[in-house]
C-alpha positions as CSV (number, residue, x, y, z in Angstrom):
1,M,0.0,0.0,0.0
2,N,1.3,3.5,-0.8
3,T,1.2,5.3,2.5
4,L,1.2,8.7,0.8
5,T,-2.3,7.9,-0.7
6,T,-3.7,7.1,2.7
7,M,-2.5,10.3,4.3
8,P,-4.6,13.5,4.4
9,R,-3.5,16.0,1.8
10,I,-2.6,18.6,4.5
11,L,-0.2,16.1,6.2
12,I,1.4,15.3,2.8
13,E,2.0,19.0,2.1
14,M,3.4,19.6,5.6
15,S,5.8,16.6,5.2
16,L,7.0,17.8,1.8
17,A,7.5,21.4,3.1
18,R,9.6,20.1,6.0
19,A,11.7,18.0,3.7
20,M,12.3,20.9,1.4
21,L,13.2,23.2,4.3
22,L,15.6,20.7,5.7
23,A,17.2,20.3,2.3
24,A,17.6,24.0,1.9
25,V,19.1,24.4,5.3
26,T,21.5,21.6,4.6
27,V,22.6,23.0,1.3
28,T,23.1,26.5,2.7
29,A,25.2,25.1,5.6
30,L,27.3,23.1,3.2
31,F,27.8,26.1,0.9
32,M,28.8,28.4,3.8
33,A,31.3,25.8,5.1
34,M,32.8,25.3,1.6
35,T,33.0,29.0,1.1
36,A,34.8,29.5,4.4
37,M,37.2,26.7,3.7
38,G,37.9,28.0,0.2
39,S,38.1,31.7,0.9
40,P,41.7,33.0,0.4
41,P,43.2,34.8,3.4
42,S,43.0,38.5,3.5
43,R,46.5,39.8,2.5
44,I,48.4,43.0,1.9
45,L,51.6,42.9,-0.1
46,I,54.1,45.7,-0.3
47,A,56.6,46.6,-3.1
48,G,58.9,49.4,-2.2
49,D,62.3,50.6,-1.0
50,S,64.1,51.1,2.3
51,T,61.6,53.5,3.8
52,A,59.1,50.6,3.8
53,S,61.3,47.6,4.2
54,D,61.8,45.3,7.2
55,Y,64.9,45.5,9.4
56,P,66.4,43.0,11.8
57,V,66.4,43.7,15.5
58,E,70.1,44.4,15.4
59,R,69.3,47.5,13.3
60,A,66.9,48.9,15.9
61,P,65.7,51.6,16.2
62,Q,65.6,51.7,12.4
63,A,62.3,50.5,10.9
64,G,60.2,50.8,7.7
65,W,56.5,51.7,7.5
66,G,55.7,48.4,5.9
67,Q,57.3,46.7,8.9
68,A,54.9,48.7,11.2
69,L,51.8,48.3,9.1
70,P,50.6,45.0,10.7
71,Y,49.9,47.0,13.9
72,F,47.2,48.9,12.0
73,T,45.6,46.0,10.2
74,A,42.4,44.1,11.1
75,D,42.4,40.7,12.7
76,G,43.2,37.9,10.2
77,V,45.0,40.2,7.7
78,T,48.5,39.1,6.7
79,V,51.1,41.7,5.6
80,I,53.8,40.4,3.2
81,N,56.5,43.0,2.9
82,R,58.6,42.7,-0.2
83,A,60.1,46.2,0.0
84,V,63.9,46.1,-0.4
85,S,66.4,48.7,0.6
86,G,68.1,50.7,-2.2
87,R,65.7,49.7,-4.9
88,S,64.0,51.8,-7.5
89,T,61.3,50.7,-10.0
90,K,64.1,50.0,-12.4
91,S,66.3,47.9,-10.2
92,Y,63.3,46.1,-8.6
93,I,62.4,44.9,-12.1
94,D,66.0,44.2,-13.4
95,E,66.8,42.1,-10.3
96,G,63.7,39.9,-10.8
97,K,62.1,41.1,-7.6
98,W,58.9,42.3,-9.3
99,D,58.4,38.9,-11.1
100,A,59.0,37.2,-7.8
101,L,56.3,39.3,-6.2
102,L,53.9,38.5,-9.0
103,E,54.4,34.8,-8.4
104,M,53.1,35.4,-4.8
105,V,50.0,37.4,-5.7
106,Q,46.6,35.8,-5.4
107,A,43.2,37.1,-6.6
108,G,41.8,39.4,-3.9
109,D,45.1,40.6,-2.6
110,L,45.8,44.3,-2.0
111,V,49.2,45.4,-3.3
112,L,50.8,48.6,-2.1
113,I,53.4,50.0,-4.5
114,S,55.7,52.9,-3.4
115,F,59.0,53.9,-5.1
116,G,60.8,57.1,-5.9
117,H,63.5,57.7,-3.3
118,N,66.1,55.8,-5.5
119,D,64.6,56.4,-8.9
120,S,65.9,59.9,-8.6
121,R,69.5,58.8,-8.2
122,D,70.9,60.0,-11.5
123,D,74.4,59.2,-10.1
124,A,73.4,55.5,-10.0
125,P,72.5,54.3,-13.5
126,E,71.4,50.9,-12.2
127,R,68.7,52.7,-10.2
128,Y,67.9,55.9,-12.2
129,A,64.4,56.1,-13.7
130,P,63.3,59.6,-14.9
131,A,60.1,60.7,-13.2
132,D,58.1,61.4,-16.4
133,G,59.7,58.5,-18.2
134,N,60.6,55.1,-17.0
135,Y,59.4,55.7,-13.4
136,R,55.9,56.6,-14.5
137,D,55.9,53.8,-17.1
138,N,57.1,51.2,-14.5
139,M,54.4,52.3,-12.0
140,V,51.7,51.9,-14.6
141,R,53.1,48.5,-15.5
142,F,53.1,47.5,-11.8
143,A,49.4,48.4,-11.4
144,R,48.3,46.7,-14.6
145,D,50.2,43.5,-13.7
146,I,48.5,43.4,-10.4
147,E,45.0,44.0,-11.8
148,A,45.6,41.2,-14.4
149,L,46.0,38.8,-11.5
150,G,42.7,39.8,-10.0
151,A,44.3,41.7,-7.2
152,T,43.9,45.4,-6.2
153,P,46.9,47.8,-6.7
154,V,47.4,51.0,-4.7
155,I,50.1,53.4,-5.8
156,L,51.7,55.6,-3.2
157,S,54.0,58.5,-3.7
158,P,57.2,58.3,-1.7
159,A,57.2,59.1,2.0
160,A,58.5,62.6,3.0
161,H,62.1,63.5,3.7
162,R,62.8,65.5,6.9
163,L,63.7,68.9,5.3
164,W,62.7,72.0,7.2
165,E,62.7,75.6,6.2
166,G,61.8,77.7,9.2
167,P,58.6,76.4,10.7
168,A,57.6,74.3,7.7
169,M,58.7,71.1,6.1
170,V,59.5,71.1,2.4
171,E,58.1,68.6,-0.1
172,T,61.2,67.2,-1.9
173,H,59.9,64.5,-4.3
174,G,58.5,66.9,-6.9
175,L,58.0,65.2,-10.2
176,Y,58.2,61.8,-8.6
177,A,55.3,62.4,-6.4
178,L,53.4,64.0,-9.3
179,N,54.1,61.1,-11.6
180,A,53.1,58.5,-9.1
181,G,49.6,60.1,-9.1
182,L,49.6,60.4,-12.9
183,A,50.6,56.7,-13.2
184,A,47.7,55.8,-10.9
185,D,45.3,57.8,-13.1
186,E,46.6,56.2,-16.3
187,A,46.3,52.7,-14.8
188,G,42.9,53.3,-13.2
189,A,44.4,52.4,-9.8
190,A,43.9,53.9,-6.3
191,F,46.4,56.5,-5.2
192,I,47.7,57.7,-1.8
193,D,49.7,60.9,-1.8
194,L,52.0,59.7,0.9
195,S,54.5,62.4,0.2
196,N,52.2,65.2,1.3
197,A,50.2,63.1,3.9
198,S,53.4,62.0,5.8
199,L,54.8,65.5,5.5
200,A,51.7,67.0,7.1
201,Y,52.0,64.4,9.9
202,F,55.6,65.2,10.7
203,E,55.1,68.9,10.3
204,S,52.4,68.7,13.0
205,L,55.0,67.3,15.5
206,G,57.5,70.1,15.0
207,R,61.1,70.5,13.8
208,E,63.0,69.2,16.8
209,P,60.6,66.4,17.8
210,T,60.9,64.8,14.4
211,K,64.5,63.9,15.0
212,Q,63.0,61.1,17.1
213,D,61.0,59.9,14.1
214,F,64.0,59.9,11.7
215,L,67.2,58.0,12.1
216,W,69.1,60.6,14.2
217,L,71.3,58.5,16.5
218,S,73.9,59.9,18.8
219,P,77.0,57.7,19.7
220,E,75.3,56.9,23.0
221,N,72.2,55.4,21.3
222,A,73.8,54.2,18.1
223,N,73.2,50.7,16.6
224,A,75.5,48.2,15.0
225,R,75.2,49.7,11.5
226,F,76.1,53.2,12.8
227,P,78.4,52.8,15.8
228,D,79.3,56.5,15.8
229,G,75.8,57.7,15.3
230,V,74.1,59.2,12.3
231,E,71.9,62.1,11.2
232,D,69.6,60.6,8.5
233,N,66.6,62.6,7.3
234,T,65.3,59.8,5.0
235,H,65.0,56.6,7.1
236,F,62.7,56.1,10.1
237,T,63.0,55.0,13.6
238,E,60.1,52.8,15.0
239,L,58.3,56.0,16.0
240,G,58.5,57.4,12.4
241,A,57.7,54.1,10.8
242,C,54.6,53.7,13.0
243,G,53.5,57.3,12.2
244,V,53.8,56.7,8.5
245,A,52.1,53.3,8.7
246,R,49.2,55.0,10.5
247,V,49.0,57.6,7.8
248,V,48.9,54.7,5.2
249,A,46.2,52.9,7.2
250,L,44.0,56.0,7.5
251,A,44.2,56.5,3.7
252,L,43.4,52.8,3.1
253,S,40.4,53.1,5.4
254,G,38.9,55.4,2.8
255,L,39.2,53.0,-0.1
256,P,36.3,50.5,-0.6
257,D,38.6,47.6,-1.6
258,A,40.9,48.2,1.4
259,Q,38.9,49.5,4.3
260,S,38.1,46.1,5.8
261,R,41.8,45.2,6.0
262,V,42.8,48.0,8.3
263,S,42.0,48.9,11.9
264,V,42.8,52.4,12.9
265,E,41.1,55.0,15.1
266,P,40.8,58.4,13.3
267,T,41.1,60.3,16.6
268,P,42.9,58.1,19.2
269,G,44.1,60.9,21.4
270,T,47.7,62.1,21.8
271,G,50.1,60.0,23.8
272,D,53.0,62.4,24.3
273,A,53.8,66.1,24.6
274,D,54.8,66.4,20.9
275,G,51.3,65.3,19.8
276,R,52.0,61.8,18.5
277,P,48.8,59.6,18.5
278,V,48.7,57.1,21.3
279,D,48.5,54.2,18.9
280,V,51.8,55.3,17.3
281,L,53.5,55.1,20.6
282,E,52.0,51.7,21.3
283,C,53.1,50.5,17.9
284,A,56.6,51.7,18.4
285,A,56.7,50.0,21.9
286,S,55.7,46.7,20.3
287,F,59.0,46.4,18.4
288,P,61.5,44.0,19.8
289,R,64.8,45.5,20.9
290,P,68.3,44.0,20.9
291,V,69.3,42.0,24.0
292,P,72.2,43.8,25.7
């Protein structure tokens, strides 16, 4: 006997409805589980020079903004810093470093691209890339290569030098900062004017205080690289690296493809007498220091 034919129609309809609902719930749960298992990790990759690169603990207090960026990223975000000291767009390509980075890129990645400090070295032909020539062309190429892999490029102009004239800092990157923006426009990529944004941050601190943010080391607090001390207005200490990383994170928080990857408070309050944000001080304090 077919039991379905002996059941009242209302019971048959209820049984079928329950079965369909159970099937829908099961399929949805399986889909969500498979999606979670197959979702690529959220990643930020960095291509750049010594102002962004990582430094070993023996070089403390020197640090790059890419090294500090993880402090300002959201939980679960991985930062892969491929910035290399002394590199320009030209030498980064010629040495195979760009191709090596492309091999690492996955669809959905965010790739930050910042060069310019070494491209301007017309005394070093292995690095030199004219601002409105090879530099701009290389930056366009970088952005398009990243987009072709299903990732999101962000072009950044180079971070500011510490050059003061009276009470104001001077923007020194000129045509390189300009052509970084023009390259982003040409490639249809997002652009962060890190030259002026970092300049504004450092200028807000004042002339003397920014010596703590750049690599000004006396013989008493020198590191192994500079045993007699150094006065360097290009490279950063942990304080400066964290300050620039915070500037980058704030800019990324305004980009739709990037905002979920960063975690930064727009107004965290000041943490010292010079006006540095409290999270910058916390970031700098998180760096390991050499064991005496």
